[in-house]
N, CA, C and O atoms as a Maestro MAE file, in Angstrom:
{
 s_m_m2io_version
 :::
 2.0.0
}

f_m_ct {
 s_m_title
 :::
 protein
 m_atom[272] {
  # First column is atom index #
  i_m_mmod_type
  r_m_x_coord
  r_m_y_coord
  r_m_z_coord
  i_m_residue_number
  s_m_chain_name
  s_m_pdb_residue_name
  s_m_pdb_atom_name
  i_m_atomic_number
  :::
  1 25 21.276 3.585 7.713 1 A "UNK " " N  " 7
  2 3 20.620 4.808 7.282 1 A "UNK " " CA " 6
  3 2 19.330 4.455 6.536 1 A "UNK " " C  " 6
  4 15 19.320 3.561 5.689 1 A "UNK " " O  " 8
  5 25 18.277 5.143 6.847 2 A "UNK " " N  " 7
  6 3 16.987 4.897 6.218 2 A "UNK " " CA " 6
  7 2 16.987 5.429 4.791 2 A "UNK " " C  " 6
  8 15 17.551 6.485 4.505 2 A "UNK " " O  " 8
  9 25 16.345 4.680 3.904 3 A "UNK " " N  " 7
  10 3 16.255 5.075 2.507 3 A "UNK " " CA " 6
  11 2 15.035 5.951 2.274 3 A "UNK " " C  " 6
  12 15 14.064 5.905 3.029 3 A "UNK " " O  " 8
  13 25 15.102 6.745 1.221 4 A "UNK " " N  " 7
  14 3 13.935 7.525 0.821 4 A "UNK " " CA " 6
  15 2 13.046 6.628 -0.023 4 A "UNK " " C  " 6
  16 15 13.507 6.008 -0.982 4 A "UNK " " O  " 8
  17 25 11.776 6.562 0.335 5 A "UNK " " N  " 7
  18 3 10.813 5.753 -0.413 5 A "UNK " " CA " 6
  19 2 9.597 6.605 -0.735 5 A "UNK " " C  " 6
  20 15 9.314 7.595 -0.060 5 A "UNK " " O  " 8
  21 25 8.891 6.204 -1.772 6 A "UNK " " N  " 7
  22 3 7.733 6.958 -2.231 6 A "UNK " " CA " 6
  23 2 6.468 6.361 -1.639 6 A "UNK " " C  " 6
  24 15 6.290 5.143 -1.631 6 A "UNK " " O  " 8
  25 25 5.602 7.214 -1.150 7 A "UNK " " N  " 7
  26 3 4.291 6.774 -0.681 7 A "UNK " " CA " 6
  27 2 3.507 6.312 -1.907 7 A "UNK " " C  " 6
  28 15 3.388 7.054 -2.882 7 A "UNK " " O  " 8
  29 25 2.972 5.093 -1.865 8 A "UNK " " N  " 7
  30 3 2.258 4.574 -3.026 8 A "UNK " " CA " 6
  31 2 0.864 5.170 -3.186 8 A "UNK " " C  " 6
  32 15 0.163 4.857 -4.149 8 A "UNK " " O  " 8
  33 25 0.461 6.018 -2.258 9 A "UNK " " N  " 7
  34 3 -0.848 6.659 -2.357 9 A "UNK " " CA " 6
  35 2 -0.729 8.075 -2.924 9 A "UNK " " C  " 6
  36 15 -1.428 8.433 -3.872 9 A "UNK " " O  " 8
  37 25 0.165 8.875 -2.335 10 A "UNK " " N  " 7
  38 3 0.273 10.266 -2.782 10 A "UNK " " CA " 6
  39 2 1.527 10.550 -3.602 10 A "UNK " " C  " 6
  40 15 1.615 11.588 -4.258 10 A "UNK " " O  " 8
  41 25 2.492 9.643 -3.571 11 A "UNK " " N  " 7
  42 3 3.691 9.811 -4.379 11 A "UNK " " CA " 6
  43 2 4.779 10.651 -3.761 11 A "UNK " " C  " 6
  44 15 5.828 10.832 -4.378 11 A "UNK " " O  " 8
  45 25 4.574 11.173 -2.564 12 A "UNK " " N  " 7
  46 3 5.596 11.985 -1.913 12 A "UNK " " CA " 6
  47 2 6.688 11.094 -1.339 12 A "UNK " " C  " 6
  48 15 6.448 9.924 -1.041 12 A "UNK " " O  " 8
  49 25 7.894 11.652 -1.184 13 A "UNK " " N  " 7
  50 3 9.016 10.897 -0.653 13 A "UNK " " CA " 6
  51 2 9.113 11.033 0.862 13 A "UNK " " C  " 6
  52 15 8.938 12.112 1.429 13 A "UNK " " O  " 8
  53 25 9.400 9.893 1.495 14 A "UNK " " N  " 7
  54 3 9.547 9.850 2.948 14 A "UNK " " CA " 6
  55 2 10.656 8.877 3.301 14 A "UNK " " C  " 6
  56 15 11.043 8.040 2.486 14 A "UNK " " O  " 8
  57 25 11.160 8.988 4.506 15 A "UNK " " N  " 7
  58 3 12.114 8.032 5.029 15 A "UNK " " CA " 6
  59 2 11.416 6.685 5.145 15 A "UNK " " C  " 6
  60 15 10.241 6.616 5.507 15 A "UNK " " O  " 8
  61 25 12.139 5.619 4.839 16 A "UNK " " N  " 7
  62 3 11.533 4.284 4.906 16 A "UNK " " CA " 6
  63 2 11.062 3.957 6.318 16 A "UNK " " C  " 6
  64 15 10.156 3.142 6.497 16 A "UNK " " O  " 8
  65 25 11.657 4.575 7.303 17 A "UNK " " N  " 7
  66 3 11.237 4.321 8.675 17 A "UNK " " CA " 6
  67 2 9.970 5.094 9.039 17 A "UNK " " C  " 6
  68 15 9.358 4.810 10.069 17 A "UNK " " O  " 8
  69 25 9.567 6.058 8.224 18 A "UNK " " N  " 7
  70 3 8.408 6.895 8.519 18 A "UNK " " CA " 6
  71 2 7.221 6.649 7.597 18 A "UNK " " C  " 6
  72 15 6.094 7.006 7.940 18 A "UNK " " O  " 8
  73 25 7.452 6.047 6.437 19 A "UNK " " N  " 7
  74 3 6.388 5.984 5.421 19 A "UNK " " CA " 6
  75 2 5.141 5.241 5.922 19 A "UNK " " C  " 6
  76 15 4.029 5.626 5.562 19 A "UNK " " O  " 8
  77 25 5.288 4.199 6.732 20 A "UNK " " N  " 7
  78 3 4.113 3.494 7.259 20 A "UNK " " CA " 6
  79 2 3.288 4.416 8.158 20 A "UNK " " C  " 6
  80 15 2.059 4.418 8.092 20 A "UNK " " O  " 8
  81 25 3.958 5.187 8.985 21 A "UNK " " N  " 7
  82 3 3.244 6.138 9.844 21 A "UNK " " CA " 6
  83 2 2.563 7.209 9.006 21 A "UNK " " C  " 6
  84 15 1.423 7.587 9.277 21 A "UNK " " O  " 8
  85 25 3.259 7.694 7.995 22 A "UNK " " N  " 7
  86 3 2.681 8.704 7.107 22 A "UNK " " CA " 6
  87 2 1.389 8.188 6.482 22 A "UNK " " C  " 6
  88 15 0.374 8.885 6.478 22 A "UNK " " O  " 8
  89 25 1.428 6.949 5.946 23 A "UNK " " N  " 7
  90 3 0.238 6.394 5.305 23 A "UNK " " CA " 6
  91 2 -0.919 6.288 6.296 23 A "UNK " " C  " 6
  92 15 -2.058 6.630 5.977 23 A "UNK " " O  " 8
  93 25 -0.614 5.817 7.483 24 A "UNK " " N  " 7
  94 3 -1.664 5.662 8.485 24 A "UNK " " CA " 6
  95 2 -2.244 7.009 8.885 24 A "UNK " " C  " 6
  96 15 -3.461 7.157 8.997 24 A "UNK " " O  " 8
  97 25 -1.372 7.994 9.101 25 A "UNK " " N  " 7
  98 3 -1.827 9.300 9.579 25 A "UNK " " CA " 6
  99 2 -2.443 10.156 8.460 25 A "UNK " " C  " 6
  100 15 -3.476 10.794 8.663 25 A "UNK " " O  " 8
  101 25 -1.817 10.167 7.299 26 A "UNK " " N  " 7
  102 3 -2.272 11.052 6.224 26 A "UNK " " CA " 6
  103 2 -3.353 10.423 5.360 26 A "UNK " " C  " 6
  104 15 -4.202 11.128 4.814 26 A "UNK " " O  " 8
  105 25 -3.328 9.110 5.232 27 A "UNK " " N  " 7
  106 3 -4.258 8.470 4.311 27 A "UNK " " CA " 6
  107 2 -5.192 7.484 4.995 27 A "UNK " " C  " 6
  108 15 -6.090 6.932 4.359 27 A "UNK " " O  " 8
  109 25 -4.990 7.267 6.262 28 A "UNK " " N  " 7
  110 3 -5.862 6.360 6.991 28 A "UNK " " CA " 6
  111 2 -7.253 6.928 7.059 28 A "UNK " " C  " 6
  112 15 -7.451 8.143 7.038 28 A "UNK " " O  " 8
  113 25 -8.209 6.039 7.140 29 A "UNK " " N  " 7
  114 3 -9.588 6.516 7.138 29 A "UNK " " CA " 6
  115 2 -10.401 5.748 8.155 29 A "UNK " " C  " 6
  116 15 -10.380 4.517 8.180 29 A "UNK " " O  " 8
  117 25 -11.108 6.468 8.982 30 A "UNK " " N  " 7
  118 3 -12.051 5.829 9.887 30 A "UNK " " CA " 6
  119 2 -13.451 5.887 9.291 30 A "UNK " " C  " 6
  120 15 -14.443 5.587 9.954 30 A "UNK " " O  " 8
  121 25 -13.502 6.278 8.033 31 A "UNK " " N  " 7
  122 3 -14.763 6.403 7.313 31 A "UNK " " CA " 6
  123 2 -15.257 5.018 6.903 31 A "UNK " " C  " 6
  124 15 -14.607 4.341 6.106 31 A "UNK " " O  " 8
  125 25 -16.361 4.606 7.422 32 A "UNK " " N  " 7
  126 3 -16.882 3.274 7.127 32 A "UNK " " CA " 6
  127 2 -17.688 3.227 5.837 32 A "UNK " " C  " 6
  128 15 -18.145 2.154 5.443 32 A "UNK " " O  " 8
  129 25 -17.875 4.354 5.175 33 A "UNK " " N  " 7
  130 3 -18.679 4.373 3.952 33 A "UNK " " CA " 6
  131 2 -17.869 4.000 2.724 33 A "UNK " " C  " 6
  132 15 -18.447 3.834 1.649 33 A "UNK " " O  " 8
  133 25 -16.569 3.863 2.837 34 A "UNK " " N  " 7
  134 3 -15.737 3.500 1.699 34 A "UNK " " CA " 6
  135 2 -15.166 4.692 0.960 34 A "UNK " " C  " 6
  136 15 -14.444 4.517 -0.022 34 A "UNK " " O  " 8
  137 25 -15.468 5.889 1.402 35 A "UNK " " N  " 7
  138 3 -14.968 7.083 0.721 35 A "UNK " " CA " 6
  139 2 -13.440 7.109 0.751 35 A "UNK " " C  " 6
  140 15 -12.807 7.489 -0.234 35 A "UNK " " O  " 8
  141 25 -12.850 6.710 1.868 36 A "UNK " " N  " 7
  142 3 -11.391 6.683 1.977 36 A "UNK " " CA " 6
  143 2 -10.771 5.731 0.976 36 A "UNK " " C  " 6
  144 15 -9.739 6.036 0.379 36 A "UNK " " O  " 8
  145 25 -11.398 4.571 0.789 37 A "UNK " " N  " 7
  146 3 -10.894 3.592 -0.169 37 A "UNK " " CA " 6
  147 2 -10.992 4.141 -1.590 37 A "UNK " " C  " 6
  148 15 -10.086 3.940 -2.399 37 A "UNK " " O  " 8
  149 25 -12.081 4.828 -1.891 38 A "UNK " " N  " 7
  150 3 -12.256 5.404 -3.230 38 A "UNK " " CA " 6
  151 2 -11.188 6.459 -3.476 38 A "UNK " " C  " 6
  152 15 -10.631 6.524 -4.572 38 A "UNK " " O  " 8
  153 25 -10.895 7.275 -2.494 39 A "UNK " " N  " 7
  154 3 -9.857 8.298 -2.645 39 A "UNK " " CA " 6
  155 2 -8.504 7.660 -2.905 39 A "UNK " " C  " 6
  156 15 -7.728 8.158 -3.721 39 A "UNK " " O  " 8
  157 25 -8.215 6.563 -2.220 40 A "UNK " " N  " 7
  158 3 -6.947 5.857 -2.429 40 A "UNK " " CA " 6
  159 2 -6.883 5.298 -3.845 40 A "UNK " " C  " 6
  160 15 -5.854 5.403 -4.512 40 A "UNK " " O  " 8
  161 25 -7.970 4.710 -4.297 41 A "UNK " " N  " 7
  162 3 -8.011 4.147 -5.643 41 A "UNK " " CA " 6
  163 2 -7.798 5.245 -6.679 41 A "UNK " " C  " 6
  164 15 -7.049 5.059 -7.638 41 A "UNK " " O  " 8
  165 25 -8.454 6.386 -6.489 42 A "UNK " " N  " 7
  166 3 -8.291 7.499 -7.431 42 A "UNK " " CA " 6
  167 2 -6.864 8.043 -7.422 42 A "UNK " " C  " 6
  168 15 -6.322 8.381 -8.474 42 A "UNK " " O  " 8
  169 25 -6.262 8.127 -6.249 43 A "UNK " " N  " 7
  170 3 -4.876 8.601 -6.158 43 A "UNK " " CA " 6
  171 2 -3.939 7.648 -6.887 43 A "UNK " " C  " 6
  172 15 -3.028 8.083 -7.592 43 A "UNK " " O  " 8
  173 25 -4.163 6.356 -6.718 44 A "UNK " " N  " 7
  174 3 -3.337 5.376 -7.430 44 A "UNK " " CA " 6
  175 2 -3.565 5.464 -8.934 44 A "UNK " " C  " 6
  176 15 -2.614 5.380 -9.710 44 A "UNK " " O  " 8
  177 25 -4.822 5.632 -9.351 45 A "UNK " " N  " 7
  178 3 -5.144 5.744 -10.770 45 A "UNK " " CA " 6
  179 2 -4.444 6.943 -11.390 45 A "UNK " " C  " 6
  180 15 -3.918 6.855 -12.500 45 A "UNK " " O  " 8
  181 25 -4.438 8.065 -10.676 46 A "UNK " " N  " 7
  182 3 -3.803 9.281 -11.195 46 A "UNK " " CA " 6
  183 2 -2.308 9.094 -11.411 46 A "UNK " " C  " 6
  184 15 -1.713 9.760 -12.258 46 A "UNK " " O  " 8
  185 25 -1.702 8.191 -10.651 47 A "UNK " " N  " 7
  186 3 -0.254 7.994 -10.768 47 A "UNK " " CA " 6
  187 2 0.123 7.055 -11.910 47 A "UNK " " C  " 6
  188 15 1.309 6.886 -12.196 47 A "UNK " " O  " 8
  189 25 -0.857 6.444 -12.567 48 A "UNK " " N  " 7
  190 3 -0.583 5.515 -13.656 48 A "UNK " " CA " 6
  191 2 -0.208 6.243 -14.940 48 A "UNK " " C  " 6
  192 15 -0.541 7.412 -15.132 48 A "UNK " " O  " 8
  193 25 0.490 5.525 -15.812 49 A "UNK " " N  " 7
  194 3 0.797 6.062 -17.140 49 A "UNK " " CA " 6
  195 2 -0.491 6.065 -17.960 49 A "UNK " " C  " 6
  196 15 -1.465 5.409 -17.592 49 A "UNK " " O  " 8
  197 25 -0.496 6.793 -19.057 50 A "UNK " " N  " 7
  198 3 -1.676 6.870 -19.919 50 A "UNK " " CA " 6
  199 2 -2.054 5.480 -20.426 50 A "UNK " " C  " 6
  200 15 -3.237 5.147 -20.499 50 A "UNK " " O  " 8
  201 25 -1.075 4.683 -20.769 51 A "UNK " " N  " 7
  202 3 -1.327 3.323 -21.261 51 A "UNK " " CA " 6
  203 2 -1.973 2.456 -20.180 51 A "UNK " " C  " 6
  204 15 -2.919 1.717 -20.454 51 A "UNK " " O  " 8
  205 25 -1.461 2.548 -18.960 52 A "UNK " " N  " 7
  206 3 -2.024 1.770 -17.859 52 A "UNK " " CA " 6
  207 2 -3.433 2.251 -17.496 52 A "UNK " " C  " 6
  208 15 -4.295 1.444 -17.150 52 A "UNK " " O  " 8
  209 25 -3.664 3.562 -17.575 53 A "UNK " " N  " 7
  210 3 -5.008 4.088 -17.314 53 A "UNK " " CA " 6
  211 2 -6.002 3.520 -18.327 53 A "UNK " " C  " 6
  212 15 -7.116 3.137 -17.969 53 A "UNK " " O  " 8
  213 25 -5.590 3.470 -19.585 54 A "UNK " " N  " 7
  214 3 -6.458 2.936 -20.630 54 A "UNK " " CA " 6
  215 2 -6.791 1.475 -20.345 54 A "UNK " " C  " 6
  216 15 -7.939 1.061 -20.507 54 A "UNK " " O  " 8
  217 25 -5.801 0.693 -19.923 55 A "UNK " " N  " 7
  218 3 -6.013 -0.717 -19.614 55 A "UNK " " CA " 6
  219 2 -6.983 -0.881 -18.447 55 A "UNK " " C  " 6
  220 15 -7.863 -1.740 -18.496 55 A "UNK " " O  " 8
  221 25 -6.837 -0.072 -17.404 56 A "UNK " " N  " 7
  222 3 -7.728 -0.140 -16.243 56 A "UNK " " CA " 6
  223 2 -9.159 0.186 -16.668 56 A "UNK " " C  " 6
  224 15 -10.098 -0.490 -16.250 56 A "UNK " " O  " 8
  225 25 -9.327 1.206 -17.487 57 A "UNK " " N  " 7
  226 3 -10.661 1.591 -17.949 57 A "UNK " " CA " 6
  227 2 -11.284 0.477 -18.780 57 A "UNK " " C  " 6
  228 15 -12.473 0.190 -18.648 57 A "UNK " " O  " 8
  229 25 -10.481 -0.152 -19.635 58 A "UNK " " N  " 7
  230 3 -10.989 -1.277 -20.431 58 A "UNK " " CA " 6
  231 2 -11.424 -2.430 -19.532 58 A "UNK " " C  " 6
  232 15 -12.484 -3.020 -19.742 58 A "UNK " " O  " 8
  233 25 -10.608 -2.751 -18.534 59 A "UNK " " N  " 7
  234 3 -10.937 -3.842 -17.606 59 A "UNK " " CA " 6
  235 2 -12.217 -3.539 -16.824 59 A "UNK " " C  " 6
  236 15 -13.072 -4.409 -16.661 59 A "UNK " " O  " 8
  237 25 -12.340 -2.306 -16.347 60 A "UNK " " N  " 7
  238 3 -13.542 -1.928 -15.595 60 A "UNK " " CA " 6
  239 2 -14.780 -1.948 -16.487 60 A "UNK " " C  " 6
  240 15 -15.859 -2.338 -16.042 60 A "UNK " " O  " 8
  241 25 -14.631 -1.534 -17.729 61 A "UNK " " N  " 7
  242 3 -15.751 -1.553 -18.670 61 A "UNK " " CA " 6
  243 2 -16.215 -2.992 -18.923 61 A "UNK " " C  " 6
  244 15 -17.412 -3.267 -19.000 61 A "UNK " " O  " 8
  245 25 -15.250 -3.895 -19.051 62 A "UNK " " N  " 7
  246 3 -15.595 -5.308 -19.271 62 A "UNK " " CA " 6
  247 2 -16.334 -5.876 -18.073 62 A "UNK " " C  " 6
  248 15 -17.292 -6.633 -18.230 62 A "UNK " " O  " 8
  249 25 -15.897 -5.516 -16.885 63 A "UNK " " N  " 7
  250 3 -16.571 -5.972 -15.658 63 A "UNK " " CA " 6
  251 2 -17.985 -5.417 -15.600 63 A "UNK " " C  " 6
  252 15 -18.921 -6.129 -15.236 63 A "UNK " " O  " 8
  253 25 -18.145 -4.129 -15.963 64 A "UNK " " N  " 7
  254 3 -19.468 -3.506 -15.934 64 A "UNK " " CA " 6
  255 2 -20.412 -4.150 -16.949 64 A "UNK " " C  " 6
  256 15 -21.598 -4.325 -16.669 64 A "UNK " " O  " 8
  257 25 -19.895 -4.500 -18.118 65 A "UNK " " N  " 7
  258 3 -20.739 -5.154 -19.128 65 A "UNK " " CA " 6
  259 2 -21.214 -6.523 -18.639 65 A "UNK " " C  " 6
  260 15 -22.355 -6.910 -18.893 65 A "UNK " " O  " 8
  261 25 -20.354 -7.248 -17.947 66 A "UNK " " N  " 7
  262 3 -20.708 -8.571 -17.432 66 A "UNK " " CA " 6
  263 2 -21.751 -8.466 -16.324 66 A "UNK " " C  " 6
  264 15 -22.561 -9.374 -16.141 66 A "UNK " " O  " 8
  265 25 -21.729 -7.368 -15.592 67 A "UNK " " N  " 7
  266 3 -22.653 -7.185 -14.470 67 A "UNK " " CA " 6
  267 2 -24.067 -6.870 -14.937 67 A "UNK " " C  " 6
  268 15 -25.008 -7.013 -14.156 67 A "UNK " " O  " 8
  269 25 -24.245 -6.451 -16.172 68 A "UNK " " N  " 7
  270 3 -25.579 -6.065 -16.668 68 A "UNK " " CA " 6
  271 2 -26.435 -7.254 -16.936 68 A "UNK " " C  " 6
  272 15 -27.583 -7.107 -17.356 68 A "UNK " " O  " 8
  :::
 }
 m_bond[271] {
  # First column is bond index #
  i_m_from
  i_m_to
  i_m_order
  :::
  1 1 2 1
  2 2 3 1
  3 3 4 2
  4 3 5 1
  5 5 6 1
  6 6 7 1
  7 7 8 2
  8 7 9 1
  9 9 10 1
  10 10 11 1
  11 11 12 2
  12 11 13 1
  13 13 14 1
  14 14 15 1
  15 15 16 2
  16 15 17 1
  17 17 18 1
  18 18 19 1
  19 19 20 2
  20 19 21 1
  21 21 22 1
  22 22 23 1
  23 23 24 2
  24 23 25 1
  25 25 26 1
  26 26 27 1
  27 27 28 2
  28 27 29 1
  29 29 30 1
  30 30 31 1
  31 31 32 2
  32 31 33 1
  33 33 34 1
  34 34 35 1
  35 35 36 2
  36 35 37 1
  37 37 38 1
  38 38 39 1
  39 39 40 2
  40 39 41 1
  41 41 42 1
  42 42 43 1
  43 43 44 2
  44 43 45 1
  45 45 46 1
  46 46 47 1
  47 47 48 2
  48 47 49 1
  49 49 50 1
  50 50 51 1
  51 51 52 2
  52 51 53 1
  53 53 54 1
  54 54 55 1
  55 55 56 2
  56 55 57 1
  57 57 58 1
  58 58 59 1
  59 59 60 2
  60 59 61 1
  61 61 62 1
  62 62 63 1
  63 63 64 2
  64 63 65 1
  65 65 66 1
  66 66 67 1
  67 67 68 2
  68 67 69 1
  69 69 70 1
  70 70 71 1
  71 71 72 2
  72 71 73 1
  73 73 74 1
  74 74 75 1
  75 75 76 2
  76 75 77 1
  77 77 78 1
  78 78 79 1
  79 79 80 2
  80 79 81 1
  81 81 82 1
  82 82 83 1
  83 83 84 2
  84 83 85 1
  85 85 86 1
  86 86 87 1
  87 87 88 2
  88 87 89 1
  89 89 90 1
  90 90 91 1
  91 91 92 2
  92 91 93 1
  93 93 94 1
  94 94 95 1
  95 95 96 2
  96 95 97 1
  97 97 98 1
  98 98 99 1
  99 99 100 2
  100 99 101 1
  101 101 102 1
  102 102 103 1
  103 103 104 2
  104 103 105 1
  105 105 106 1
  106 106 107 1
  107 107 108 2
  108 107 109 1
  109 109 110 1
  110 110 111 1
  111 111 112 2
  112 111 113 1
  113 113 114 1
  114 114 115 1
  115 115 116 2
  116 115 117 1
  117 117 118 1
  118 118 119 1
  119 119 120 2
  120 119 121 1
  121 121 122 1
  122 122 123 1
  123 123 124 2
  124 123 125 1
  125 125 126 1
  126 126 127 1
  127 127 128 2
  128 127 129 1
  129 129 130 1
  130 130 131 1
  131 131 132 2
  132 131 133 1
  133 133 134 1
  134 134 135 1
  135 135 136 2
  136 135 137 1
  137 137 138 1
  138 138 139 1
  139 139 140 2
  140 139 141 1
  141 141 142 1
  142 142 143 1
  143 143 144 2
  144 143 145 1
  145 145 146 1
  146 146 147 1
  147 147 148 2
  148 147 149 1
  149 149 150 1
  150 150 151 1
  151 151 152 2
  152 151 153 1
  153 153 154 1
  154 154 155 1
  155 155 156 2
  156 155 157 1
  157 157 158 1
  158 158 159 1
  159 159 160 2
  160 159 161 1
  161 161 162 1
  162 162 163 1
  163 163 164 2
  164 163 165 1
  165 165 166 1
  166 166 167 1
  167 167 168 2
  168 167 169 1
  169 169 170 1
  170 170 171 1
  171 171 172 2
  172 171 173 1
  173 173 174 1
  174 174 175 1
  175 175 176 2
  176 175 177 1
  177 177 178 1
  178 178 179 1
  179 179 180 2
  180 179 181 1
  181 181 182 1
  182 182 183 1
  183 183 184 2
  184 183 185 1
  185 185 186 1
  186 186 187 1
  187 187 188 2
  188 187 189 1
  189 189 190 1
  190 190 191 1
  191 191 192 2
  192 191 193 1
  193 193 194 1
  194 194 195 1
  195 195 196 2
  196 195 197 1
  197 197 198 1
  198 198 199 1
  199 199 200 2
  200 199 201 1
  201 201 202 1
  202 202 203 1
  203 203 204 2
  204 203 205 1
  205 205 206 1
  206 206 207 1
  207 207 208 2
  208 207 209 1
  209 209 210 1
  210 210 211 1
  211 211 212 2
  212 211 213 1
  213 213 214 1
  214 214 215 1
  215 215 216 2
  216 215 217 1
  217 217 218 1
  218 218 219 1
  219 219 220 2
  220 219 221 1
  221 221 222 1
  222 222 223 1
  223 223 224 2
  224 223 225 1
  225 225 226 1
  226 226 227 1
  227 227 228 2
  228 227 229 1
  229 229 230 1
  230 230 231 1
  231 231 232 2
  232 231 233 1
  233 233 234 1
  234 234 235 1
  235 235 236 2
  236 235 237 1
  237 237 238 1
  238 238 239 1
  239 239 240 2
  240 239 241 1
  241 241 242 1
  242 242 243 1
  243 243 244 2
  244 243 245 1
  245 245 246 1
  246 246 247 1
  247 247 248 2
  248 247 249 1
  249 249 250 1
  250 250 251 1
  251 251 252 2
  252 251 253 1
  253 253 254 1
  254 254 255 1
  255 255 256 2
  256 255 257 1
  257 257 258 1
  258 258 259 1
  259 259 260 2
  260 259 261 1
  261 261 262 1
  262 262 263 1
  263 263 264 2
  264 263 265 1
  265 265 266 1
  266 266 267 1
  267 267 268 2
  268 267 269 1
  269 269 270 1
  270 270 271 1
  271 271 272 2
  :::
 }
}
């Protein structure tokens, strides 16, 4: 019997036998500009805890300071 698993992009529950197809169909992107990747990153960020969001923002800020 297939288990229920969570899509790591949108957080919805799907059968383990279907989740790969769901990701490809619902979240796949033929967009070569990177917009699809940005949407995935934002969806993952939204699913983080407040503490983890703060850590990600700190890490990104440090990277941005080094790039200047």
